[in-house]
C-alpha positions in Angstrom: 34.8 -7.8 10.6 33.0 -5.1 12.5 29.4 -5.4 13.9 27.3 -3.1 16.0 25.8 -5.0 18.9 23.3 -4.4 21.6 24.3 -6.6 24.6 21.2 -6.1 26.7 18.1 -3.9 27.0 18.8 -0.2 27.7 22.5 -0.5 26.9 24.5 1.4 24.3 25.1 0.1 20.8 28.8 -0.8 20.6 31.1 -1.8 17.8 32.7 -5.2 18.2 35.2 -7.2 16.1 33.8 -10.6 15.0 35.0 -13.4 12.9 33.5 -13.5 9.4 30.9 -16.3 9.4 30.5 -19.0 6.8 27.2 -20.1 5.5 25.7 -23.5 6.4 23.4 -25.6 4.3 20.6 -23.4 2.8 22.3 -20.2 3.9 24.0 -17.3 2.1 26.7 -14.9 3.3 25.7 -11.3 2.5 28.1 -8.4 2.2 26.0 -5.6 3.6 26.1 -2.5 1.5 23.3 -0.6 3.2 20.9 -1.0 6.1 18.1 1.3 7.0 17.4 2.7 10.4 14.0 1.9 11.7 12.2 3.0 14.9 12.0 -0.7 15.7 15.8 -0.5 16.3 15.3 2.1 19.0 12.5 -0.1 20.6 15.0 -3.0 20.5 17.6 -0.9 22.3 15.0 0.2 24.9 14.0 -3.4 25.6 10.4 -3.1 24.3 10.4 -6.4 22.4 10.0 -9.2 25.0 10.8 -11.8 22.4 14.2 -10.2 21.4 17.4 -12.2 21.8 20.4 -10.4 23.3 23.2 -9.8 22.5 22.0 -9.0 19.0 23.0 -7.1 15.9 20.1 -4.8 15.0 19.0 -3.8 11.5 16.2 -5.3 9.4 16.3 -3.2 6.2 19.2 -4.9 4.6 20.6 -4.5 1.1 23.8 -6.1 -0.1 25.5 -8.6 -2.3 25.8 -12.4 -2.0 29.4 -13.1 -1.0 29.2 -16.9 -0.5 26.6 -19.6 -0.6 26.2 -22.8 1.4 25.3 -26.3 0.3 22.0 -26.8 -1.6 21.7 -23.1 -2.5 21.0 -22.8 -6.2 18.6 -19.9 -6.7 21.2 -17.2 -5.9 24.9 -17.1 -6.5 27.9 -14.9 -5.4 27.6 -11.4 -6.9 23.8 -11.3 -6.8 22.2 -8.1 -5.4 19.7 -9.0 -2.7 17.6 -7.5 0.0 16.5 -9.1 3.3 13.4 -7.9 5.1 12.3 -8.0 8.8 11.1 -11.6 8.1 14.3 -13.6 8.6 12.5 -16.9 8.4 9.4 -18.9 9.2 8.4 -22.6 9.3 6.9 -22.4 5.8 4.3 -25.1 6.4 1.9 -24.0 9.0 -1.6 -22.5 8.2 -0.3 -18.9 8.6 2.7 -19.5 6.3 0.6 -21.2 3.7 -1.9 -18.3 3.8 0.9 -15.7 3.2 0.8 -14.6 6.9 4.3 -15.7 7.8 4.6 -12.9 10.4 1.9 -14.9 12.4 4.0 -18.1 12.3 4.8 -19.3 15.8 8.4 -20.1 14.6 8.9 -16.8 12.8 12.4 -15.3 13.2 12.8 -11.5 13.1 15.9 -10.0 11.4 17.9 -7.9 13.8 15.7 -8.8 16.8 15.8 -12.6 17.2 18.5 -13.1 14.6 21.5 -10.9 13.9 20.7 -8.2 11.4 22.4 -5.8 9.0 24.4 -3.5 11.3 27.5 -5.5 10.4 29.8 -5.9 7.4 28.8 -9.5 6.7 25.7 -11.4 7.8 24.2 -14.8 7.3 20.6 -15.2 6.0 18.4 -18.1 4.8 18.7 -18.3 1.0 14.9 -18.8 0.7 14.2 -15.4 2.3 16.4 -13.1 0.3 14.9 -11.1 -2.6 16.6 -10.1 -5.8 17.1 -6.4 -6.4 16.7 -4.3 -9.6 19.9 -2.9 -11.0 18.4 0.6 -11.4 18.2 1.3 -7.6 21.1 1.9 -5.3 21.5 -0.1 -2.2 20.7 3.0 -0.1 17.4 3.4 -2.0 16.5 -0.2 -1.7 17.1 -0.7 2.1 14.0 1.2 3.3 11.9 -0.9 1.0 12.7 -3.9 3.1 10.5 -2.8 6.0 8.8 0.6 5.7 7.7 0.1 2.2 6.6 -3.5 2.8 4.5 -2.4 5.8 2.6 0.1 3.7 2.3 -2.3 0.7 0.8 -4.9 3.0 -1.9 -2.3 4.1 -2.7 -1.5 0.5 -2.9 -5.1 -0.4 -5.1 -6.1 2.5 -7.4 -3.1 1.8 -7.9 -4.3 -1.8 -6.2 -1.3 -3.4 -6.6 -1.1 -7.2 -5.4 1.4 -9.8 -7.6 4.5 -9.7 -8.5 4.2 -6.0 -8.0 7.2 -3.8 -5.8 6.9 -0.7 -5.7 9.2 2.3 -2.2 9.4 3.9 -2.2 10.9 7.4 1.2 12.0 8.4 4.3 12.0 6.1 6.8 10.3 8.3 8.8 7.2 7.5 5.7 5.2 6.4 3.6 8.1 5.2 5.9 9.2 2.4 6.2 5.5 1.3 2.5 5.4 1.2 2.4 8.3 -1.2 5.1 6.8 -3.5 3.5 3.4 -3.5 0.0 4.6 -4.2 1.3 6.7 -7.1 3.4 3.8 -8.5 0.4 1.4 -8.2 -1.9 3.8 -10.2 -3.6 5.9 -7.5 -1.2 8.7 -6.7 -1.6 10.6 -10.0 -5.2 11.3 -9.2 -4.4 12.7 -5.8 -1.7 15.0 -7.3 -4.0 16.3 -10.0 -6.7 17.1 -7.5 -4.3 19.0 -5.2 -3.0 21.0 -8.1 -6.5 21.9 -9.3 -7.6 22.9 -5.8 -4.5 25.1 -5.4 -5.1 26.8 -8.7 -8.7 27.6 -7.7 -7.6 29.2 -4.4 -5.0 31.3 -6.1 -7.5 32.6 -8.7 
């Protein structure tokens, strides 16, 4: 299989041939169907993550299909559509993990930075950290949800966002446009859109 690999900081991304891996106990083999491109991948290539492991396959916005499962995996099966976020794994039992702050876990592993990510045809992932995908979204549509969307959702959740709240989105880049879409989907965006339309109509009259 082919994999895009960064061998060391400040080196080019190169395509290498690798043997297709096999899942161990608790793991799944994912046939990658789409993987988003994040600014974090550039930071990885530039050596800006001191905790990164090289050589490494980047890519932490993964969407694909379960190809094979290892022993003791029963919640997913071959053929399932799944996504894998930047959170590759954590210990699952420390205070941070139990408080839903797995990214603060001292044993947290980062997809595509400390563990090989989605810029390859097949990748291994812990079965406990893959998420089922809805059938009505394509793999390309789902992939950015695994990082950019989760980043914005986390902010809304920690801010206590509720339907009807107003949200100010400053800048419509990779995260900003996700903020608009999520706020609307969660019950806040329609108010913003209505106010903008009313304001525009007043100016034009």
